[in-house]
C-alpha positions as CSV (number, residue, x, y, z in Angstrom):
1,Q,-52.4,-18.8,1.2
2,L,-48.9,-19.9,0.5
3,A,-47.9,-16.3,-0.1
4,V,-49.4,-15.1,3.2
5,I,-47.6,-17.9,5.1
6,L,-44.3,-16.9,3.4
7,A,-44.8,-13.3,4.3
8,M,-45.5,-14.2,7.9
9,L,-42.3,-16.3,8.1
10,I,-40.2,-13.6,6.6
11,A,-41.6,-10.6,8.4
12,P,-40.1,-11.2,11.8
13,F,-36.6,-11.4,10.3
14,Y,-36.9,-8.1,8.3
15,C,-34.6,-5.5,9.8
16,F,-35.4,-1.8,9.8
17,A,-32.6,0.7,10.2
18,L,-32.7,2.2,13.7
19,N,-30.7,5.0,15.3
20,Y,-28.8,4.2,18.5
21,Y,-27.5,7.0,20.8
22,W,-24.9,6.3,23.5
23,V,-25.8,7.8,26.9
24,G,-24.7,7.4,30.5
25,G,-20.9,7.7,30.2
26,S,-18.7,4.6,30.7
27,G,-20.1,1.2,29.9
28,N,-20.0,-1.9,27.8
29,W,-21.3,-2.0,24.2
30,S,-23.5,-5.0,25.3
31,D,-25.4,-2.9,27.9
32,H,-28.2,-1.9,25.6
33,N,-30.8,-1.3,28.3
34,T,-28.7,1.3,30.0
35,H,-26.5,2.9,27.3
36,W,-28.2,2.6,23.9
37,A,-31.0,5.1,23.9
38,K,-33.5,5.7,21.1
39,T,-32.8,9.5,21.0
40,S,-29.9,11.8,21.9
41,G,-29.8,12.0,25.7
42,G,-33.0,9.9,25.9
43,T,-34.2,7.5,28.6
44,M,-36.0,5.1,26.4
45,F,-33.7,2.2,25.4
46,H,-33.4,-0.4,22.7
47,D,-34.0,-4.0,23.5
48,Q,-30.9,-5.3,21.8
49,V,-27.4,-4.1,20.7
50,P,-27.0,-2.4,17.3
51,Q,-27.3,-4.6,14.2
52,S,-25.7,-4.2,10.8
53,T,-28.5,-1.9,9.6
54,D,-28.5,0.4,12.6
55,N,-26.7,3.7,12.9
56,V,-24.8,4.5,16.1
57,F,-24.1,8.0,17.4
58,F,-21.8,9.4,20.1
59,D,-22.6,13.1,20.7
60,A,-22.6,15.9,23.3
61,N,-25.2,13.9,25.4
62,S,-23.2,10.7,25.6
63,F,-20.6,11.4,28.2
64,T,-20.9,13.2,31.6
65,A,-17.3,13.5,32.6
66,A,-13.8,13.4,31.1
67,G,-12.0,10.1,30.6
68,Q,-15.1,7.9,30.2
69,T,-14.9,4.7,28.0
70,V,-17.0,2.7,25.7
71,T,-15.8,-0.9,26.0
72,I,-16.5,-3.3,23.1
73,D,-17.0,-6.4,25.1
74,E,-18.6,-8.7,22.5
75,T,-16.6,-10.9,20.1
76,I,-18.2,-9.3,17.1
77,V,-20.2,-6.0,17.0
78,Y,-22.0,-4.5,14.1
79,C,-23.4,-1.2,12.9
80,N,-24.3,0.6,9.7
81,N,-23.0,4.1,10.2
82,M,-20.7,5.1,13.2
83,N,-20.7,8.9,14.0
84,W,-18.8,10.6,16.8
85,T,-19.5,14.2,15.6
86,G,-20.0,16.7,18.4
87,V,-18.8,14.4,21.2
88,T,-17.5,16.0,24.4
89,N,-15.3,15.1,27.4
90,T,-12.7,13.3,25.2
91,P,-14.1,9.8,25.6
92,T,-12.3,6.5,24.6
93,V,-13.5,3.6,22.6
94,A,-11.6,0.4,23.5
95,N,-12.1,-3.4,23.6
96,T,-11.6,-6.1,26.2
97,N,-7.9,-6.6,25.3
98,N,-8.9,-9.5,23.1
99,S,-7.5,-9.4,19.6
100,N,-10.3,-11.7,18.5
101,N,-12.8,-8.8,18.8
102,K,-14.1,-7.5,15.5
103,L,-15.9,-4.4,14.5
104,Y,-18.0,-4.6,11.3
105,I,-19.2,-1.3,9.8
106,Y,-21.7,-1.5,6.9
107,G,-21.8,2.3,6.1
108,Y,-19.7,5.3,6.8
109,M,-17.4,6.0,9.8
110,T,-16.8,9.4,11.3
111,L,-14.4,9.7,14.2
112,A,-13.8,13.0,16.2
113,T,-10.7,14.9,17.2
114,A,-11.9,15.0,20.8
115,M,-11.8,11.3,21.4
116,N,-9.4,8.4,21.8
117,F,-9.6,5.4,19.5
118,N,-8.0,2.5,21.5
119,F,-9.9,-0.3,19.8
120,G,-7.1,-2.9,19.3
121,A,-8.7,-5.5,17.1
122,E,-9.8,-5.8,13.5
123,V,-12.1,-3.3,11.7
124,H,-14.1,-4.6,8.8
125,F,-15.8,-2.3,6.2
126,L,-18.5,-4.4,4.6
127,S,-20.7,-2.0,2.7
128,F,-22.5,-3.1,-0.5
129,Q,-23.4,0.5,-1.4
130,L,-21.5,3.4,-3.1
131,G,-20.6,6.7,-1.5
132,N,-19.5,5.6,2.0
133,T,-17.0,8.0,3.7
134,I,-14.2,7.5,6.3
135,T,-13.2,10.4,8.5
136,M,-10.3,9.5,10.8
137,S,-9.8,12.9,12.5
138,G,-6.2,12.1,13.2
139,K,-6.9,8.7,14.8
140,T,-5.0,5.4,14.1
141,F,-6.4,1.9,13.6
142,L,-4.4,-0.3,15.9
143,N,-5.0,-3.6,14.0
144,S,-5.7,-4.7,10.5
145,V,-8.4,-3.1,8.4
146,Y,-10.5,-4.9,5.8
147,F,-12.4,-3.5,2.9
148,E,-14.6,-6.4,1.7
149,G,-18.0,-5.4,0.5
150,N,-18.7,-6.5,-3.0
151,G,-20.2,-3.4,-4.8
152,G,-19.2,-1.1,-1.9
153,E,-17.3,2.1,-2.1
154,W,-15.2,4.0,0.5
155,I,-14.0,7.6,0.0
156,L,-11.3,8.9,2.4
157,Q,-12.1,12.4,3.9
158,D,-8.8,12.9,5.6
159,D,-5.5,11.0,6.2
160,F,-5.9,7.3,6.8
161,K,-3.5,5.6,9.3
162,A,-3.1,2.2,10.7
163,S,-0.5,0.6,13.0
164,N,3.0,0.0,11.5
165,Y,2.3,-3.7,11.8
166,A,-1.2,-3.6,10.5
167,T,-2.3,-4.8,7.0
168,L,-4.9,-3.2,4.8
169,Y,-6.8,-6.1,3.2
170,H,-8.7,-5.1,0.1
171,S,-10.8,-8.0,-1.2
172,A,-13.8,-6.3,-2.7
173,G,-15.3,-2.9,-3.6
174,I,-13.8,0.4,-4.5
175,L,-11.4,2.3,-2.3
176,R,-10.7,6.0,-3.3
177,S,-7.9,7.7,-1.5
178,N,-9.3,11.1,-2.5
179,N,-5.7,12.4,-2.6
180,K,-5.2,11.8,1.1
181,T,-2.2,10.1,2.8
182,I,-2.5,6.4,3.6
183,T,-0.2,4.9,6.2
184,V,-0.3,1.2,6.9
185,G,2.1,-1.7,7.5
186,Y,1.1,-3.7,4.4
187,Y,-1.4,-3.3,1.5
188,T,-2.8,-6.5,0.0
189,M,-5.4,-6.7,-2.7
190,N,-6.8,-10.2,-2.3
191,P,-10.2,-10.7,-4.0
192,P,-11.9,-14.0,-4.5
193,S,-12.3,-15.0,-8.1
194,N,-14.8,-13.0,-10.2
195,T,-14.9,-10.2,-7.6
196,I,-14.6,-6.6,-8.7
197,V,-12.0,-4.6,-6.7
198,K,-10.6,-1.2,-7.4
199,L,-8.0,1.1,-5.9
200,Y,-7.7,4.8,-6.9
201,L,-4.7,6.6,-5.4
202,G,-4.9,10.0,-7.1
203,S,-2.1,12.2,-5.9
204,S,-1.9,10.5,-2.5
205,T,1.3,9.5,-0.6
206,M,1.0,5.9,0.5
207,N,3.4,4.9,3.3
208,I,4.0,1.2,3.6
209,N,5.9,0.8,6.9
210,Y,7.9,-1.9,8.7
211,Y,8.7,-5.0,6.5
212,G,6.0,-3.9,4.2
213,N,4.6,-5.3,0.9
214,F,2.4,-3.7,-1.6
215,S,0.7,-6.7,-3.3
216,L,-1.6,-6.9,-6.3
217,P,-3.1,-10.1,-7.7
218,A,-2.8,-11.3,-11.3
219,K,-4.3,-8.7,-13.5
220,T,-7.8,-9.4,-14.8
221,S,-10.8,-7.4,-16.1
222,N,-12.2,-7.3,-12.5
223,I,-9.0,-5.6,-11.1
224,T,-8.4,-1.9,-11.3
225,F,-5.3,-0.2,-9.9
226,D,-5.0,3.5,-10.8
227,A,-1.8,4.9,-9.4
228,G,-2.6,8.4,-10.6
229,T,0.4,10.7,-9.6
230,S,0.8,9.0,-6.3
231,T,4.0,8.2,-4.4
232,I,4.4,4.9,-2.5
233,N,7.0,5.0,0.3
234,F,8.4,1.8,1.9
235,G,10.2,1.0,5.1
236,Y,10.9,4.2,7.0
237,I,9.9,4.3,10.7
238,N,11.5,6.7,13.2
239,T,15.0,6.7,11.4
240,T,14.9,2.9,11.1
241,F,14.9,1.5,7.6
242,Y,13.0,-1.7,6.7
243,Y,12.7,-3.9,3.6
244,G,9.8,-3.2,1.2
245,S,8.5,-4.8,-1.9
246,I,6.0,-4.4,-4.7
247,N,4.6,-7.8,-5.5
248,A,2.8,-7.1,-8.7
249,S,3.0,-7.7,-12.5
250,N,1.7,-5.8,-15.5
251,Y,0.6,-2.7,-13.6
252,T,1.4,1.0,-14.0
253,F,2.8,2.8,-11.0
254,H,3.9,6.4,-10.6
255,N,6.7,7.0,-8.0
256,A,8.1,4.6,-5.4
257,N,10.7,5.2,-2.7
258,F,12.4,2.4,-0.8
259,Y,14.2,3.7,2.3
260,G,15.6,0.3,3.2
261,D,16.2,-2.7,0.8
262,G,13.6,-2.9,-1.9
263,S,12.4,-5.1,-4.8
264,I,9.8,-4.9,-7.5
265,G,8.0,-7.5,-9.6
266,T,7.9,-8.1,-13.3
267,S,6.5,-6.2,-16.3
268,N,5.5,-3.1,-14.5
269,I,5.8,0.6,-15.5
270,F,7.2,3.3,-13.2
271,N,7.9,7.0,-13.5
272,I,10.5,7.3,-10.7
273,I,12.1,4.7,-8.4
274,N,14.5,5.5,-5.6
275,I,16.1,2.6,-3.6
276,Y,18.3,3.5,-0.7
277,G,19.3,0.0,0.4
278,T,20.0,-3.0,-1.7
279,G,17.7,-2.9,-4.7
280,S,16.4,-5.8,-6.9
281,I,14.6,-5.2,-10.1
282,S,12.9,-8.2,-11.7
283,N,12.3,-8.8,-15.4
284,S,10.7,-6.6,-18.1
285,N,9.9,-3.4,-16.2
286,I,9.9,0.0,-17.9
287,I,11.2,2.7,-15.6
288,N,11.5,6.4,-16.5
289,K,14.1,7.2,-13.9
290,A,15.7,4.9,-11.3
291,T,18.3,5.8,-8.7
292,F,20.1,3.1,-6.7
293,Y,21.9,4.3,-3.6
294,G,22.9,0.9,-2.4
295,T,24.0,-2.3,-4.1
296,S,21.7,-3.2,-7.0
297,N,20.7,-6.3,-8.9
298,V,19.0,-5.8,-12.2
299,S,17.5,-8.8,-14.0
300,S,16.7,-9.1,-17.7
301,N,14.8,-7.2,-20.3
302,N,14.2,-4.0,-18.3
303,T,14.1,-0.6,-20.0
304,F,15.5,2.3,-18.1
305,Y,15.2,5.8,-19.6
306,K,17.6,7.1,-16.9
307,A,19.4,5.0,-14.3
308,V,22.1,6.1,-11.8
309,F,23.9,3.5,-9.7
310,H,25.8,4.9,-6.7
311,Q,27.2,1.5,-5.4
312,K,28.0,-1.8,-7.0
313,A,25.6,-2.9,-9.7
314,N,25.0,-6.5,-11.0
315,V,23.4,-6.3,-14.4
316,S,21.9,-9.3,-16.2
317,S,21.1,-9.6,-19.8
318,A,19.1,-7.8,-22.5
319,N,18.5,-4.6,-20.5
320,N,18.0,-1.4,-22.5
321,F,19.5,1.7,-21.0
322,K,18.8,5.1,-22.6
323,N,21.1,6.8,-20.1
324,A,23.0,4.9,-17.5
325,K,25.6,6.3,-15.1
326,F,27.7,3.9,-12.9
327,L,29.3,5.7,-10.0
328,G,30.4,2.5,-8.3
329,D,31.7,-0.9,-9.5
330,A,29.6,-3.0,-11.9
331,V,29.4,-6.5,-13.3
332,F,27.7,-7.1,-16.6
333,N,26.7,-10.7,-16.9
334,S,25.4,-10.7,-20.4
335,N,24.5,-8.5,-23.4
336,N,23.0,-5.0,-22.8
337,A,22.2,-2.0,-24.9
338,F,22.9,1.7,-24.1
339,D,22.3,5.1,-25.7
340,T,24.5,6.9,-23.2
341,L,26.8,5.1,-20.9
342,T,29.0,6.7,-18.2
343,F,31.7,4.9,-16.2
344,S,33.5,6.5,-13.3
345,P,37.2,6.7,-12.6
346,G,38.8,4.5,-10.0
347,R,36.0,1.8,-10.3
348,T,36.1,-1.8,-11.6
349,Y,33.8,-2.8,-14.4
350,T,33.7,-6.6,-15.1
351,L,32.3,-7.6,-18.4
352,G,31.1,-11.2,-18.7
353,S,33.1,-13.4,-21.0
354,G,31.9,-13.1,-24.6
355,T,29.3,-10.5,-23.8
356,T,28.5,-7.6,-26.1
357,Q,27.6,-4.2,-24.6
358,T,26.1,-2.1,-27.4
359,I,26.1,1.6,-27.6
360,A,23.6,3.0,-30.2
361,A,24.6,4.8,-33.3
362,L,25.2,8.5,-32.3
363,G,25.2,7.3,-28.7
364,K,27.8,8.4,-26.1
365,F,30.3,6.7,-23.9
366,Y,32.1,8.4,-21.1
367,G,34.9,6.7,-19.1
368,S,38.2,7.3,-17.6
369,W,40.0,4.0,-18.2
370,L,42.6,2.4,-16.2
371,W,43.3,-1.1,-17.4
372,W,44.4,-3.9,-15.0
373,F,45.6,-7.1,-16.4
374,S,45.5,-10.4,-14.5
375,D,47.8,-13.3,-14.9
376,C,45.0,-15.6,-13.7
377,Y,42.3,-14.7,-16.3
378,K,41.2,-12.3,-18.9
379,I,37.8,-11.1,-19.9
380,F,37.4,-10.2,-23.6
381,T,34.5,-8.0,-24.4
382,T,33.7,-6.1,-27.6
383,W,32.2,-2.6,-27.4
384,H,30.7,-1.3,-30.6
385,T,28.2,1.0,-32.1
386,R,25.2,-0.6,-33.8
387,N,26.4,0.3,-37.2
388,N,29.7,-1.3,-36.5
389,A,31.5,1.9,-37.4
390,Q,33.9,1.6,-34.5
391,R,35.1,-1.3,-32.4
392,W,37.1,-1.8,-29.3
393,Q,38.4,-4.9,-27.6
394,S,39.7,-4.6,-24.0
395,N,41.0,-6.8,-21.3
396,L,39.4,-6.1,-17.9
397,S,39.8,-7.7,-14.5
């Protein structure tokens, strides 16, 4: 008897997946008795708005004239799958000019080329299942986008774009770029503790616009970031350059371009970095090739296999340069090591008092020296090979 009673209590709350078809042209999402039909073009209507298990369709029978609009007028709306395939008359989906509106999608999302996506509030992808797809069809999310279904997976079918000021929050589940381009204002991986979250970028280009950050949490066994052969671009919007940063430690990236000022965190690995504004490199990174087009600040214990500095460089201690070329002025604040070092004529190179800049045995040093002596102070620096075969002492100002 207890089991029967429990079944009776549970039964009314059990939700079956239903299909909802929009009909009747312009209207509010909440008008279920005039717009949410049970079949395509049908006249039998649902007795409530779509729920999180229900699929919503907008098709050739949804809109009767050009310029009609579906207005999301409720604070929070839900659906499982959202599909605009086959829609005609170039309709628009919008909200009530309230940034507090939220759209929760528990399955896949397919937009259409022949529509306008003017929904200006948050979109949340909250699936708990694998294999969900997102098809943008050239549309842009106008506000922040959330991927937050524990155990969910989303696979991009075409380029993914959000507003220059919008953040992509990734707190749970698997996001696969599928080699498509991703354009957002910020990317933040922010999982709760013990939550599995994975990002696979493949060969994608990821554009982080405005004052954008790419942020990853402290690395644990629950966190996967696979950069593949991707390129992450920071801070370029319509010929205006903005600051960008990589806030991450102990991850492997591929290529990164900072079109304005840029900085990276500690203990990461990069293939190629280009920084066009002022660049700041934190400690203990390993970089195959770095090119600094503006003023640069390099902290300690980094390894550069090739580095080119076009403007003034400020170099801290214990960096290891396999091949370093300084085209502008430079200040060396402590000891560093080089395999090949190139200084440029007409530039000033200031070596910290008592520092040792070591060129490896069989290494190379290129420089056109013009010594300037100062009556105010002298900096004494010893240059030598690691086997101490040759030694120079110079006065620089």
